[in-house]
N, C-alpha and C positions, 0 to 999 in steps of 0.2 A: 314509478311505473307501479308497482303493483299492492296489493294492498291484503296480508295474512287473515282473515278473519276472523280464526279463533287456533290458536297455541298458545297451549299451557305451560306458558315458561317458570312459573310454579315448583313446579316438578323436580326433585332430587337429584336425577342427571343435568341438569343446567346449573347447578350450584357452583359447580367449578368455574365454568368459562362463560357464563350468561354474559359479560361483555365482549368477546370476541364471536359469541351470537350472535350478539345486534349490533357488532361492525359486520359480520358476514350480509345478515340481512342489508344492510345499506349498502355494502358492494353489490351485491346481488339486484340491485335496482327495489326494494322493498321502502315503500313510503312508510307505512302506518304497519303497526302488530296490534289486534285485538286479543287479550289475555281475559279467556271465562273462568269463572269460578266453580268448583264442585260443593265448596261446601262453606258455612262462614270463617274459617281459618285461614284457608284459600283463598276467599274473596278478599281478605285484607291485607293477605298477599301481593292479589292485584294490584291494587292503589300502592301499594312500597313501589311494584316495578311502575306503577303509570310515572307517581312521583319523580323516580330516578331517571326514568328514558324518556324524552319528548317524545318519539316515535310510537309510543306504548300507550293504549286505554284498554278499559275495563268492562269486565260485565263481573255481576255481582247474583249469587244463586246458589241453589242446593242440586243437586245434579239427582237423578232417581235413586243411584246406589246409595246415595248416605239420607236418605227421609225412614230410616228404620224409625230413629228418634225423634222426626219430626215433630214440632206442635208449631202451633200460629203465633207462640213468641218467636220464631224465629226471625216470622218477617218484620216486626217490627228492629231489628237489628240491619236486615236487609236493607229495610228503607233510610236508614241510616245510613249506611253505608253507601249508598247509590244517593246521597245526597255530594258526592266527592263529585267534584267536576268534569274528572277524566272517566267517569259510567258512564256508557254508551248503550247498557242494556241489562235487560234481566236475565241472567243465563248463568250457566246452563243448567237449563231445565226440561223437564219430558218424562219417560217413561222408557224401561228395558225388562223384558220378560224374559230376556233370554239366560242375565242370572237371576239367581235366587236371593241376593243378598239385604231386599227391604221389600215387606209387602206390596200384593199392587194396590192392595185398596190404601196405603200409606202413600204411593208414588201417585194415586190419583188426586188424594188431598195434597199433597205438595205440589202439585204441578198446578190443580184449580187455584189455589192461592196465593199463588206467584203471578200468573196468570192475570189476577186482579189486581195483585200489588203494581205489575206495570201497568195495568190501564188506569189505575188512577195516577201513577207516575207518569205517566204517557213515554212512558219509553217501550222499545222495541223487545220480541223473548227472544233467543236464542233455544234452538230446541234438541233434545235428542231424542230417538225414537229408533229400538231395536226390537224387533220382533213384539209389538205391542201395536203395530199399522192400525186397528181396529177402532182401539180406544184413542188413541190418539188424535186419530181423526172425526172421530167424530167430538169430541173434547171441543176441536181447534173453527170445528164447524159449527158449533152454538156460540161465539165468538164473532161471527162471521160478519156481524153489523154493527158491531161494538169499535169498530176501531181497528184492533188489534192488528199490530203486523209484528211481524217478523223475520228470520230465518229457520231453514229445517237444514242443521251442518250435516253433513258425513253421511248425505242422502244416501240409501241405498232401500226405496222402496219401489213400487211402480209407479209405471210413466200416466197411466192413469191419475193416481195418490199425485204426483208430481202438476199433474194439469189440474188437476183440483187445489192445489196448494195457491198456485200462481193466479189462479182464478180468485182466488180468497186476495190475492196481494203480498203469498209470501214469496221472497227469496229462496233459493236451493241452493245447494255448493256441494261436493265435491274433493274428496282429498287425491293421498296418493294411489288411492286402491285404484284409479282410471288407469293407471297405468301396469295394473298389473296383468303377467298373461291370458287368465281365465274369468278376466270382468268384462268380457263381450258385452253384456248385458247392460251393465253400469252405462259402458261407453254407447252403446245405444243409446240410454236413456241421454245423455249430455249431447249427443250429435240431435235429440228431437227436441229441444229445446233451447229459444232464443236467448241469445247473449244477455239481452233486455232484462232475461231473470235470474241471471246467476251474480254470485257472489266467490270468490277465491278463499282458498283455508289450505291448513297444513294439518290442522289436526296434532300437532307436535307435542308430543313426542311418539307419538304414534302414527300409523300409517303412512311408511317413508316410501317415497315412490318408489319403481329402478330408475338408475340402477342402482341405487344405497338402501333397498330393503333388506333388513333385519340387523341394521344401524338405526341409532337414534334421528328420528326425523327434527328438523329444526326451520325455522322460518325463511332461510335463504332455497330452500327448493322448492318453494311454491313457485317462481320458474317454471321446473317441469310437471308442475300440474296444467300451468299455463302453455305450456309448450304442447300438451295432448289437448285440451280443449281445443287449442286454437288449429291441430292437425285434424279436429274431427269435424270442425265449423269450416275446415278450410279458408280460413283464415290469419292475415300474419298475428304474431304476438303481440305489438305492440296496440290495435283492436282490440284486443282482448282485453288487455291490460285498461286500457283508457274507458274501455264500456264498463266493464266491473268496477272501476276504480270510483268513478260516478254510482252507480249503482250502491256500492258501500256509503258513499255521500247522504246519498237519498233515504241509507234507511237509518243508518248509524252517524250523518252529521260530519263522518269526518274527511276534512280535505277541501278542495275548494269547489264552486260550481259556475264551469265558464259563463262568457258571456252569451247572448242570446243567438244565438247561429241562424242568420236568413236564408241560406243555403246550406245544404250537408251533404256527405257522401254516402251512399248505400251501393253496395256493387259499382257497377259501372254507371248508375245513374246518379245525377243529381238531382235532388228536390230540393222546393223552392217553398220555404216556410213565409206563404201570406197572410195567413191572419189565424188568430185564435179563436176568431169571431164564428159560431154557428146558429143557426135555426134548429139545428136539433140536439138530442142530447145523449148522447149512444150510449149505453149502459156499461159496454166496455171501452170508452175513451177515457184518454186519463189529460184531457183538457182544461179541466179545472182543476186536475190534482199539479204533480210535478210538470207537466209537461215533456219529460224525459222523454228519449226516443234512442236507443243503441247508442247512448248515452253523449246524446246532442240535445242541448238545452234551447228548447223550440216554443216557452215564454215569455207570449209579450202582450199587452193592453195594446188599446186602438191605436191610443199616441204614439208608440212606441214600430207601428209598421214603418215600414218603408217606402220609400216612392220606386218605380219602373226603375229608376236611373241603380238604384241601389245594387240587385239585384244583375241589371245586366251586367256593372263593372265585376262580380263578384264570378258570375260566369265565364268569360271572357268570349274564348273560343268553343259554341256550342258543341264541334266536331268530335272533343274529346270525351265526349259523354256517351252513352249508347239514348239517353232521354232525357231529356228535361221534365222535371214533374214538376206537377202544381198542386201540391198535397200539402202537411204541416197538418196542427191538432184545431181543424177548425175548415172552415166551406169554402174553397178559395174562388167561389163566384160568385159572394159577396163585396168582392174587390174584383170586379170583372173586367171593368177596363187597366187595370192592372196587368192582369192576367195577359188579356189582349197583346198590351203593349210589348211586353216580355217574349210572348209567342212570337212577335212582328219581328222581334230581331232575332229571333234564335233560328227562327225560316230563312228569313234574310240571310245568314251565317251559314246554314249548310246544317244546320240542325233537326234534331228530330224531339216532338214533344208528346203529353200524355195529361192528360187532365181527370186528377184523380176528384172526385163529387159523390155528394148523396142526391146526385139530377133536380136538386132543387130550385135549380138555378134561372129558372122560367120566371116559377115561383117569387125568388127573392126580388130580380131586376125588374117584376109587373112589366116583361114583355117575353116576346117569346127569342133567348138569342141562341139557338141551336142555328139558324142560317151563321151565326160569323162566328161558327164554330172553322169552313170551310178555309181552306188553305192557313188556316190558324193552328189547329190542334189535329195531331196524325191519329190519336188513340182516346177515347173517352172510357175511363174506369168506372162506374156509375158502382156503388156501393147497394146493393140490396139487400142485403140480411136478414131477408124472410119472406115465405113465399103467398102472404095474405096480409089482407089491411092492418089486421086485429096484434096476431104478433108484431105486424113492424111498428107500428104503431109502442105497442111495449117495449121492444129492444131501443127505437130512434128517440123512443120519448117526444114524438109528436102527433098532430090530430092527424087519426086514420087515414083522409083524403091525400095526406100526402101519400100514401103509396100510391095511388093513382098521378098523380104527377111525377112521381119517378118514372113512372114505367111510359109515362107521355112524354117524356124528357128521351128516355135512353130509344124510344120508337124513332121517336123524328130526328135523334142524334146521329143514326143510320145515316138520313140521307145525305151529310157532310163531313162528316168525319172519315178516314179510310177504316177505321175499326172503333166498335163498341164493344166493349167489356165489362159483364156485371157479375159482381162477386158476392161471397157471404162470411162469416168470419167459421170457422170449425167450432162451430158449438154443441148443435141438434146434426146429427145424422140425418135423423128425417124432414127433417126444415131443407136441409141440404139437396137432398136428392127431390124434392117438391119442389122446390124453388131451379134447379137446374133443367126439369120440365119446361118450366114456363119460361125462361129465358133462351134454351135450345129451339123449343116450338112451336110458342107464340111470337116471341119477341126475334127469334134470331140472330142471337147477338150470342156471343164467345161466355163460356160460363167457366170460372175459376174462384178456387175455395184459397181464401184468406189465413195465412195458419197465425192463430193468436198464440202460440205457445213457442 
């Protein structure tokens, strides 16, 4: 169920009972453990552990505390160690200005050098950051278009920084400190980050969660971290485990990916994965990436798109759900006939329907499809995303004229659907207010902000 992505099992206080520690982890539902290094010697030790235990994987790198004697000769050693088949990242690297163990200049030099190595080897990085937010954020932002990816472990920065990191495709993780009595600010950050962006960790032997605080931490205690995250997100532990395990697969390649989900449950709504095809290419969309959402695999080619009957079979009784939502990583009106066939079944059997669309359906189908919404789609949710044609074209990566297509579709849809909602992603407060003005005062639709985080 669980993947502990950060556990220093090479520490001396594990030497006497490491076999028992591993067994307790297994018994507690831990499937995999990733062991990050702190210097060259411990990097070698992570490989020994990875060779000995099937469930253990390794990271190699030099921690900022250990960069006092850093030279680029270290890079060749790290690169050689990283050739091992169970090395999944360059880590733990980063900056730490809380302690004065290594000069800041040396820390920055080592951090940059190891980032470059990670890019060269196409490996993610695992970042340590303490009291060095400004420099760490400045450096990683320099690499935001390079393909660099990674994990900010034991996150203790601000919510805006967390959101910036998520925009740059990083994952964040929290340790047992989110169970501490005075960690309300950390818990607030956790509750404001979607599980899609989170990983699990213990940071053993440190950061032991309540009720074992003060004792040595170990991977079996990751369940306590999961339980706190589940509580904050008001979700079952099993859901947190499922989603974060898929996240670990996305970043580190550990575990496996389930087959394509044609339908997927979010809350009380059943979502219908119609297509990955789209006439737009939104800057925030993961359609061309791994197409994973909240632990569900939505990736499929045109040839893999199922017929209406497959969706109907998986839906069963539509009254079990709040809504049946036509969505997925693509534009559902590209397969409008399939949407209509499934929606007809849902309505005939007492269910409610919603269409999540970019509002280009009439353009795509070369006819006005809005009259066909009547009696078929209860709610139409249109991704507006911007308040003017230029910004819209930039975000959606379409021609400017598609902004008016979208507006016209929304206005027309109001005649045939019970409700029309227009949404924007929570990126820019100024754009949000402008869009709200247009939606509520000029179109007369309902306005909502979609949380990206």
